[in-house]
C-alpha positions in Angstrom: 171.5 -49.7 70.5 172.4 -49.0 66.9 170.6 -50.3 63.9 173.4 -52.7 63.0 173.4 -54.1 66.5 169.7 -54.7 66.3 170.0 -56.4 62.9 172.8 -58.6 64.2 170.8 -59.7 67.2 167.8 -60.5 65.0 169.9 -62.5 62.6 171.4 -64.6 65.5 167.9 -65.2 67.0 166.6 -66.4 63.6 169.5 -68.8 63.2 168.9 -70.2 66.6 165.3 -70.8 65.9 166.0 -72.4 62.6 168.5 -74.8 64.2 165.8 -75.8 66.7 163.3 -76.5 63.9 165.7 -78.9 62.2 165.9 -81.1 65.3 162.1 -81.1 65.8 161.6 -82.1 62.2 164.1 -85.0 62.6 162.2 -86.2 65.7 158.9 -86.2 63.9 160.3 -88.1 60.9 161.9 -90.7 63.2 158.6 -91.2 65.1 156.7 -91.6 61.8 159.1 -94.2 60.6 158.9 -96.1 63.8 155.0 -96.1 63.8 155.0 -97.2 60.2 157.4 -100.2 61.0 155.3 -101.3 64.0 151.9 -101.0 62.5 150.5 -104.1 60.8 147.2 -103.5 59.0 144.5 -106.1 59.6 141.7 -106.7 57.1 138.7 -108.7 58.0 138.1 -111.4 55.4 135.0 -110.9 53.2 132.1 -113.2 53.7 131.4 -115.9 51.1 128.9 -114.8 48.5 125.5 -116.3 48.8 124.4 -118.7 46.1 121.9 -117.2 43.7 118.8 -119.3 43.1 116.8 -118.1 40.1 113.0 -117.9 40.6 111.0 -119.6 37.9 107.9 -117.5 37.0 105.1 -120.0 36.6 102.3 -117.7 35.4 103.4 -117.2 31.8 100.0 -118.0 30.3 98.1 -115.9 32.9 96.9 -112.4 32.3 99.5 -109.7 33.2 98.2 -107.9 36.3 99.6 -104.6 35.0 98.2 -104.8 31.5 96.3 -101.7 30.4 93.8 -103.9 28.6 92.9 -105.6 31.9 92.4 -102.2 33.5 90.2 -100.9 30.7 88.1 -104.1 30.8 87.6 -103.7 34.6 86.7 -100.0 34.2 84.2 -100.8 31.4 82.6 -103.4 33.6 82.3 -101.0 36.5 81.0 -98.3 34.2 78.2 -100.6 32.9 77.3 -101.6 36.4 77.2 -98.0 37.6 73.8 -96.4 38.2 75.1 -92.8 38.2 72.2 -90.5 37.5 74.5 -87.8 36.1 76.1 -90.2 33.5 75.4 -88.9 30.0 74.3 -91.1 27.2 77.6 -91.8 25.4 75.9 -93.7 22.6 73.7 -90.9 21.2 74.7 -88.9 18.2 76.2 -85.5 19.0 74.7 -82.3 17.8 76.6 -79.7 15.8 77.2 -77.2 18.7 78.7 -80.1 20.8 81.8 -80.1 18.6 82.9 -76.7 19.8 84.3 -75.8 23.3 82.4 -73.2 25.2 85.3 -70.8 25.3 85.1 -70.4 21.5 81.5 -69.3 21.7 80.2 -65.7 22.2 76.7 -64.7 22.9 76.0 -61.6 20.7 72.2 -61.2 21.2 68.8 -62.6 21.6 65.6 -63.0 19.6 62.1 -64.2 20.0 60.5 -66.5 17.4 57.2 -68.3 17.8 56.9 -67.3 21.4 60.3 -68.9 22.3 63.5 -67.0 23.3 66.6 -67.8 21.3 70.2 -66.7 22.0 72.4 -65.8 19.1 75.8 -67.5 19.6 78.8 -66.7 17.4 81.5 -69.3 16.7 84.3 -68.0 14.5 82.3 -66.1 11.8 79.1 -68.3 12.0 76.0 -67.4 13.9 73.7 -70.0 15.6 70.3 -69.9 17.3 70.3 -71.6 20.7 67.2 -72.4 22.8 66.6 -74.1 26.1 67.0 -77.9 26.0 69.5 -77.7 23.2 72.9 -79.5 23.5 76.0 -77.3 23.5 79.7 -77.6 24.3 82.0 -80.5 24.5 81.1 -81.4 28.1 77.6 -82.8 27.5 76.1 -79.3 28.1 72.4 -78.6 28.0 71.0 -75.0 27.7 68.8 -74.5 30.8 67.8 -70.9 30.3 68.1 -68.1 27.8 67.8 -64.5 29.1 68.5 -61.1 27.5 72.0 -61.1 28.9 73.2 -64.7 29.4 72.8 -68.4 28.4 72.9 -70.8 31.4 74.3 -74.2 30.7 74.4 -77.4 32.8 77.4 -79.5 32.0 78.3 -83.0 33.1 82.0 -83.9 33.6 84.0 -86.6 35.2 85.9 -85.7 38.4 89.2 -87.2 39.4 87.6 -90.3 40.9 85.7 -91.0 37.6 82.3 -89.9 39.0 80.0 -87.8 36.8 79.3 -84.4 38.3 77.2 -81.5 37.2 78.6 -78.0 36.9 77.0 -74.8 35.7 78.5 -72.5 33.0 77.3 -69.2 31.5 77.7 -67.5 28.2 77.3 -63.8 28.8 76.2 -61.2 26.3 79.3 -59.6 24.7 79.1 -55.8 24.5 80.4 -54.0 21.4 81.9 -51.1 23.5 84.3 -53.2 25.5 85.2 -55.5 22.6 84.6 -58.6 24.7 
């Protein structure tokens, strides 16, 4: 078979196929028109809306249960009634070293004076003498022991439940070589 004969056969086959597609498309369009004519949409009617009856709040003069003032009052009552042995004296006057947080303090040495051991604590550019029993830090800390290389401190803090708990902290001697 020559090329022209193959090309002619292919063209006739394509024309036949296209003629068949046209009749299929017409059948589909006729079917869609028939279904559209015969189909009647049905919509369920909506239910009648319910009548709204407003609620009258009768406790206008009462204390708001969500008031922060009520919560603070109840917490204060519970705090006074509490017999927590770790609770610090919140009414006493604070000492000077209680105004600084422990992380701003650096132990730089020790000294003995009158038979008592003192730690030398530096805060910014000032130097302070610290001895056992002295108050220190912002968490109601009390110095429990002064040694040649550390100051031991017992702090009292509130946990998540509001209970007063003890925790231990230490200020260690800062060496000049390491720059700590």
